[in-house]
PAVO-845653 format. One line per 8 residues: their letters; for each residue x negated, y negated, z of N, C-alpha, C, CB. Coordinates in pm, whole numbers, m for minus. Each point is the difference from the previous one (the first is absolute). Glycine has a CB too. Layout:
A> X Y Z X Y Z X Y Z X Y Z; ... .
% end
This chain:
MTNHTLAG> m187 548 m3260 m5 m139 37 73 m69 m87 m200 14 93; 284 m105 m72 56 m102 m111 8 m130 69 146 171 m131; m116 m260 24 m39 m144 0 70 m70 122 m25 m2 m263; 127 112 335 90 m78 128 m32 90 110 217 m102 m130; m319 145 146 m45 101 124 22 m65 99 m165 114 m85; 91 m250 109 m10 m87 114 104 m109 m16 m246 51 29; 319 m38 m112 118 m118 m16 54 m49 145 88 113 m235; m84 m225 273 57 m59 104 m91 m12 128 209 83 m104 .
RRILVTQA> m316 m22 64 m105 0 130 m71 m93 m8 m20 202 31; m14 m263 108 m86 m112 14 m150 49 63 227 m158 34; m320 160 m113 m124 53 38 m112 m64 34 77 131 m112; m120 m184 216 m114 m89 45 m150 95 m40 170 m129 228; m255 63 m309 m126 37 m10 m97 m96 30 78 142 m144; m162 m64 245 m100 m88 46 m127 m19 m71 97 56 190; m183 m161 m154 m112 m15 m87 19 31 m175 m123 68 238; 215 m133 m269 57 22 m126 m79 m40 m123 200 m24 121 .
DEFMGPVL> m318 m35 m119 m104 m34 m93 m89 92 m1 28 m208 22; m64 317 93 m110 83 13 51 156 m5 m126 m194 140; 32 263 m162 28 171 m3 63 31 m84 1 37 185; 133 13 m126 89 61 m102 112 m121 m44 m35 265 112; 29 m394 m18 99 m65 m6 52 m49 m118 m67 m28 188; m17 m32 m274 75 m74 m122 74 142 m65 m201 m235 m63; 158 354 0 71 113 m62 131 37 91 m235 94 m105; 225 m104 238 93 55 54 141 m116 m10 m198 160 154 .
CEVFAEHG> 149 m268 m151 121 m105 3 43 1 m172 m104 m183 239; 7 217 m313 68 7 m125 90 116 m47 m181 m128 m40; 124 265 84 110 102 11 139 2 86 m202 100 m46; 173 m149 142 114 5 107 124 m118 m84 m198 51 272; 156 m143 m322 77 m75 m56 71 58 m121 m138 m161 98; 55 259 m156 67 70 m152 83 92 30 m185 m15 m134; 170 60 289 111 110 46 114 m90 69 m180 215 51; 186 m356 m48 106 m63 42 0 m33 127 99 93 m150 .
AEVIANRD> m225 m84 193 23 m73 158 m23 m156 m18 m105 217 149; 130 m277 m23 m36 m138 19 m123 3 75 229 m84 m6; m366 24 m47 m116 28 59 m36 m124 63 m64 176 m153; 30 m189 278 m63 m120 105 m143 49 11 222 m60 161; m313 m14 m278 m112 38 3 m81 m119 74 42 159 m207; m93 m117 311 m69 m83 93 m143 25 m2 194 m6 135; m288 m127 m161 m136 3 m15 m60 m60 110 19 1 m225; 26 6 350 m42 m88 110 m115 139 87 286 m212 22 .
ALIEPGAA> m400 117 27 m108 94 66 87 51 126 m244 m138 m77; 215 267 143 105 37 125 m124 36 92 257 114 m120; m363 m171 140 m79 25 97 14 m63 136 m122 40 m181; 187 m165 171 29 m66 142 109 87 38 m66 m256 m34; 103 239 165 92 79 108 149 11 m47 m149 m90 197; 195 m62 m230 125 m23 0 39 m19 m156 m10 m97 249; m111 126 m351 47 m3 m140 95 100 m65 m205 m95 m9; 186 224 40 98 109 m39 134 m54 39 m164 197 34 .
SAVVRAAG> 175 m216 90 130 m21 34 72 m113 m66 m68 98 197; m1 m191 m228 57 m132 m73 30 68 m149 m158 m216 141; 62 262 m182 24 59 m140 160 60 m10 m278 69 m17; 282 23 95 130 73 9 110 m93 31 m113 202 74; 128 m289 m9 95 m94 49 49 m70 m110 m102 m20 209; m10 m39 m273 14 m69 m138 73 70 m121 m211 m98 73; 194 214 m58 44 102 m97 168 12 m8 m236 133 53; 257 m145 85 152 16 13 38 170 7 40 m250 m152 .
HIDVLVAN> 73 263 102 49 136 5 m95 88 m112 264 m87 75; m316 171 m20 m87 90 m104 80 144 45 m283 m145 m15; 256 234 m97 20 125 m3 m133 93 9 208 m75 m124; m277 42 53 m121 57 m20 m127 m105 47 123 147 m202; m223 m79 297 m132 m89 29 m110 113 m53 86 m164 242; m158 83 m364 m109 62 m34 m143 m39 60 145 30 m188; m190 44 259 m134 m84 55 m97 39 m59 58 m30 201; m104 m68 m317 m114 14 m93 m120 m92 76 165 34 m242 .
LALKAPST> m237 30 332 m135 m67 54 m120 39 m67 94 m8 212; m167 m115 m244 m128 39 m94 m116 m74 58 133 28 m225; m250 33 244 m109 m70 21 m120 54 m74 100 m61 208; m197 m21 m291 m114 59 m50 m83 108 91 m1 m217 m126; m16 316 83 m33 113 105 m145 m7 37 177 157 m93; m238 m158 201 m162 6 23 m55 105 m24 8 m128 147; m143 122 m190 m78 105 m36 m79 7 106 12 m16 m229; m30 m10 337 m106 10 114 m17 166 67 72 m280 63 .
PALEVTEA> m207 309 m58 m2 138 24 45 m19 144 m188 98 m174; 232 23 224 84 12 160 m72 m56 98 99 209 m36; m268 m190 36 m54 m71 119 m35 m104 8 m46 144 38; 65 m194 m161 m11 m178 m17 132 m97 15 m185 60 m176; 315 26 190 100 m61 30 m11 m83 109 98 161 m97; m51 m313 93 9 m73 101 115 m20 82 m147 m74 m118; 158 23 233 126 m38 46 89 m78 m90 m107 7 203; 38 m123 m265 91 m106 m66 68 101 m123 m167 m254 56 .
EWHDVFAA> 91 346 m132 56 47 m112 91 80 50 m173 m20 m142; 168 106 239 121 98 65 124 m91 32 m174 172 121; 152 m272 m52 98 m99 28 61 m40 m133 m122 m80 209; 74 m2 m283 15 m49 m110 117 98 m98 m262 m113 47; 212 232 m58 77 107 m99 139 32 78 m238 128 m105; 230 m120 244 100 53 77 106 m139 m15 m165 186 180; 112 m264 m156 101 m132 12 63 m27 m112 m128 m104 148; 67 160 m299 76 m28 m119 93 108 m41 m181 m137 m67 .
LVDPLPRL> 124 267 111 92 110 m77 94 84 110 m201 35 m197; 152 m68 345 61 91 102 108 m100 67 m228 166 47; 167 m231 40 68 m134 83 136 m12 m67 m230 m150 50; 235 85 m162 129 m67 m47 101 117 m11 m118 m199 m136; 103 347 129 88 76 m25 104 31 114 m166 70 m160; 130 m44 264 94 m11 112 78 m115 20 m140 132 90; 86 m250 m140 58 m136 32 99 m10 m118 m216 m120 124; 188 189 m240 124 m24 m133 87 101 68 m132 m53 m264 .
VAAAAPDM> 142 180 289 73 73 64 99 m55 104 m175 133 m58; 96 m194 151 92 m42 109 84 m111 m36 m156 74 157; 127 m157 m257 79 m88 m69 98 33 m77 m158 m96 13; 135 219 m70 118 22 m118 85 111 42 m145 m72 m199; 79 177 291 87 122 19 124 m47 89 m209 173 m16; 213 m252 126 114 9 69 137 m29 m69 m154 m52 171; 150 m37 m269 122 m37 m70 6 127 m74 m7 m268 m17; m76 341 m44 31 134 m79 56 92 96 m186 m23 m166 .
VTRRSGKI> 154 49 270 54 111 117 96 m39 26 m160 65 102; 224 m213 m96 116 m36 38 130 34 m112 m150 m179 144; 73 139 m258 97 55 m134 m1 136 m22 m42 m192 m119; m40 278 189 m34 147 m56 m18 m10 m143 133 121 170; m215 m179 m215 m58 m27 m165 m120 m61 m1 211 m37 m93; m295 78 32 m146 m71 m35 m124 107 m22 77 m213 157; m156 144 m230 m115 78 m27 m112 m76 20 110 132 m147; m234 m63 190 m142 m81 7 m112 94 m84 55 m117 263 .
LVMGSASA> m86 54 m347 m108 95 m66 m142 m67 32 166 83 m207; m281 m23 234 m102 m71 7 m102 40 m114 54 m31 246; m122 m57 m320 m84 33 m107 m140 17 69 145 m129 m186; m193 267 221 m107 42 59 m107 66 m104 152 23 209; m263 45 m128 m93 22 m90 m46 180 43 m81 m311 m27; 53 357 m62 m63 150 18 m134 13 71 111 53 m212; m171 m170 207 m140 0 50 13 43 153 m87 m195 m172; 191 224 269 m8 57 98 22 148 m8 49 m208 83 .
LRGMKRAS> m16 274 m179 37 116 m17 m116 91 m59 232 m98 m16; m370 59 m25 m90 51 m23 m109 m82 30 119 124 m135; m276 m45 194 m76 m99 28 m75 m81 m126 m14 136 216; m27 m261 m167 m37 m73 m138 m130 m81 102 288 m44 m197; m403 67 129 m114 m64 41 19 m166 11 m130 206 m112; 43 m278 185 31 m143 20 124 m49 m15 m191 m23 m59; 306 75 128 105 m17 m6 58 m4 155 m15 94 m246; m47 m90 356 59 41 128 112 m87 36 m212 86 72 .
TYSAARGA> 186 m204 m71 92 m117 41 105 11 m79 m162 m151 67; 170 135 m181 113 16 m115 94 98 31 m149 m59 m168; 84 190 154 52 120 46 86 31 138 m192 38 m135; 116 m111 207 79 0 145 112 m75 16 m191 28 91; 185 m155 m170 116 m97 m10 107 83 m87 m154 m235 11; 127 265 m96 107 91 m99 39 89 68 m87 m21 m196; 17 108 281 34 115 61 115 m17 102 m233 71 m41; 197 m214 134 83 m52 109 135 m20 m76 m197 m120 148 .
QLAYVQAV> 212 52 m279 123 m8 m76 79 125 26 m106 m144 m175; 39 251 92 78 84 m6 61 104 98 m101 m64 m172; 14 63 291 29 40 128 130 m76 66 m255 54 13; 269 m163 m37 75 m98 40 137 39 m71 m199 m177 38; 192 205 m169 139 31 m70 47 114 26 m45 m118 m163; m55 212 192 60 128 51 82 m6 130 m191 103 m108; 127 m173 203 55 m3 122 129 m85 m33 m229 28 145; 234 m132 m190 102 m81 m3 122 34 m63 m160 m133 19 .
GVELAPHN> 132 226 m138 78 39 m97 97 92 96 m180 m20 m224; 139 108 304 80 126 60 98 m115 113 m230 266 m14; 165 m341 49 84 m92 94 131 m52 m43 m205 m65 75; 164 m9 m172 128 m72 m109 89 64 m88 m141 m148 m12; 97 282 2 97 123 m76 131 m2 42 m175 153 m12; 188 m130 155 118 m1 27 117 m128 9 m133 184 90; 66 m298 m131 84 m112 m13 4 8 m155 m60 m152 225; 35 232 m303 25 m8 m147 m95 m116 m61 257 83 31 .
VQVNAIAQ> m389 m94 29 m94 m51 m53 m97 38 m34 75 m98 71; m130 87 m191 m112 110 m83 m137 m75 29 166 92 m230; m252 m34 261 m130 m77 16 m108 97 m76 69 m126 249; m129 83 m356 m88 109 m50 m156 m94 m57 254 191 m87; m329 m120 31 m127 m55 m71 m39 57 m107 m69 m55 179; 14 m23 m265 m53 88 m107 m155 m49 28 225 19 m199; m296 101 190 m134 5 20 m95 m24 m120 70 143 175; m121 m209 m236 m48 m15 m141 m131 m5 0 179 m107 m69 .
NFVDNPTY> m244 174 m30 m142 m35 m54 9 39 m155 m139 52 238; 37 m131 m316 m10 9 m130 142 m34 m66 m195 168 34; 250 m277 41 99 m68 m76 m33 m123 m37 147 115 97; m118 m145 m246 m35 m138 m57 43 m126 78 19 115 m212; m92 m184 274 50 m129 38 m103 m89 17 180 91 100; m171 m244 m109 m88 m82 7 m103 m43 117 164 m37 m150; m126 99 279 m72 m20 111 m103 103 7 186 m106 108; m134 205 m138 m119 125 26 m74 70 m158 171 83 253 .
FPPEVQAN> m91 m102 m340 m60 36 m115 39 m101 m113 m2 242 81; m85 m357 m66 18 m98 m97 m68 24 m150 15 m145 212; 16 95 m317 m66 26 m130 m147 18 m21 178 m116 m56; m231 55 150 m175 m1 m3 m29 133 53 m57 m259 52; 128 305 49 m29 125 56 53 128 m73 m2 m131 204; 98 99 m282 62 106 m84 m85 27 m124 229 m69 81; m323 m32 m110 m56 m18 m134 m161 79 22 157 m263 m68; m173 268 220 m155 55 6 m5 134 m16 m71 m160 149 .
PRFQERLA> m10 219 m231 m32 128 m40 m14 76 126 m109 m71 m213; 41 28 316 m13 99 127 136 25 75 m241 m89 37; 358 5 m54 107 m4 40 85 127 m90 m43 m274 79; 40 263 m211 26 73 m90 m48 154 40 m9 m215 m156; m119 209 163 m52 129 35 69 60 140 m231 m75 m126; 246 m13 209 69 52 159 144 34 m40 m138 m172 181; 216 113 m272 128 42 m14 m13 135 m83 101 m247 15; m168 284 m80 m24 109 m63 m55 141 105 m47 m189 m213 .
REVPLGRL> m29 140 300 m41 97 98 79 20 119 m200 m49 m79; 276 m73 127 78 21 141 169 19 m28 m196 m170 135; 219 126 m265 163 m2 4 34 97 m126 41 m272 103; 27 351 m83 47 129 m90 58 m55 m88 33 164 144; 51 m278 m122 118 m70 m105 m103 m65 m82 231 m59 153; m369 30 m149 m79 m58 m113 5 m156 m12 45 216 m119; 46 m265 202 37 m141 m47 62 m53 119 38 43 m250; m20 m195 263 59 m45 136 169 25 m49 m220 m215 99 .
VSAREDAQ> 269 244 13 151 m11 14 46 m148 m52 0 172 215; 79 m197 m305 37 m142 m38 81 m68 119 11 68 m258; 2 m190 248 49 m79 87 150 m6 m6 m210 m115 m9; 262 149 m100 152 m7 m21 44 168 59 0 m205 m254; m90 284 238 34 158 51 17 m29 130 m135 156 m150; 39 m229 219 9 2 124 117 m86 65 m238 51 m23; 262 m138 m54 98 m95 48 150 55 m29 m175 m197 m43; 183 278 m67 128 91 m24 19 100 118 m33 m13 m258 .
FAAYLCSP> m53 70 348 4 97 78 22 m106 122 m150 211 m129; 116 m326 153 36 m71 120 160 m46 m26 m268 m86 52; 310 87 m161 126 m71 m49 82 123 62 m64 m161 m247; 37 287 207 65 132 45 19 m34 139 m109 175 m162; 3 m174 257 m1 17 135 88 m112 42 m227 112 21; 211 m229 m73 99 m103 38 181 6 m19 m233 m120 m60; 242 239 m20 146 1 m34 64 75 75 m31 m38 m198; 188 86 180 53 92 100 m18 131 m20 146 m145 38 .
AADCFVGQ> m215 169 m183 m43 158 m3 m106 46 72 72 m1 m199; m142 m82 258 m94 41 76 25 m5 151 m131 m62 m186; 265 72 226 47 m14 145 m50 110 67 203 m116 m47; m225 228 m2 m65 122 68 m150 m28 49 149 154 m155; m216 m240 110 m136 19 32 m18 m93 138 m83 48 m271; 34 m13 362 m33 m80 138 m130 50 55 247 m29 63; m339 m76 m63 m103 m8 80 m85 75 m72 105 m37 205; m99 32 m343 m95 66 m98 m121 m68 m37 186 92 m83 .
VIPVCGGW> m297 m52 67 m142 m27 m84 m25 65 m122 m94 m28 199; 134 m64 m274 6 73 m177 m113 m21 m54 224 m44 m65; m308 122 41 m132 m35 m106 41 m32 m124 m145 151 99; 74 m264 m177 18 m8 m132 m155 m37 m37 275 m72 m6; m323 166 m39 m140 0 m38 m79 59 m107 29 m20 192; 61 79 m287 m81 43 m106 m28 140 15 m94 m215 m23; 120 255 130 m24 176 19 m125 9 122 56 83 m304; m110 m167 366 m123 25 44 m4 55 173 m75 m192 m202 .
VGR> 206 130 261 m16 52 132 20 125 35 45 m182 39; m102 224 65 m33 144 55 m73 86 m70 179 m14 94; m284 m67 m216 m69 86 m61 m126 5 60 122 m27 m187 .
% end
């Protein structure tokens, strides 16, 4: 990849101050993109379409949706927790796509990338609500990806875990000896994937070089998925 990989592309990044948002905006700009960094909450039903309208023409939508993951035992999950997590992570996704994709279909050009989580790809204790919501994102990407592919619109997801980011792995967590032991025990890489490594891969998926990827859920996890 070169510094001009995304030249001329207008990329909308949602929740740009959370999760992978800051580094995505930085790396996309380095590759020549015009980045529209939106920081609005997308929980209200009309918020997603308003954000897309305000952005104007976009070549790429990056659905970067984040919420602090509850750690509630499955049998203690409340209706409110389930609702709140899905309202933040799942409900905005079809609204964003419904707002952005029609113009892409008309132009026969566009990409949608979901910054997701690998928590849905392997059972994790005390994460049933969060894992279910992240899993719904990935299933949605797979279904919509094959629908929009014939229109030359590529929809994909990065399913990540153990990737450095301020929302899920802040400095105080990384400094905890128990977390460092967990890294050594669970992650063959032996470290977090760096934020820039993840963002560089996202930049590739947003580029013309990745036009052959459609409806794909791609793990970026330091090597533990499937173990």
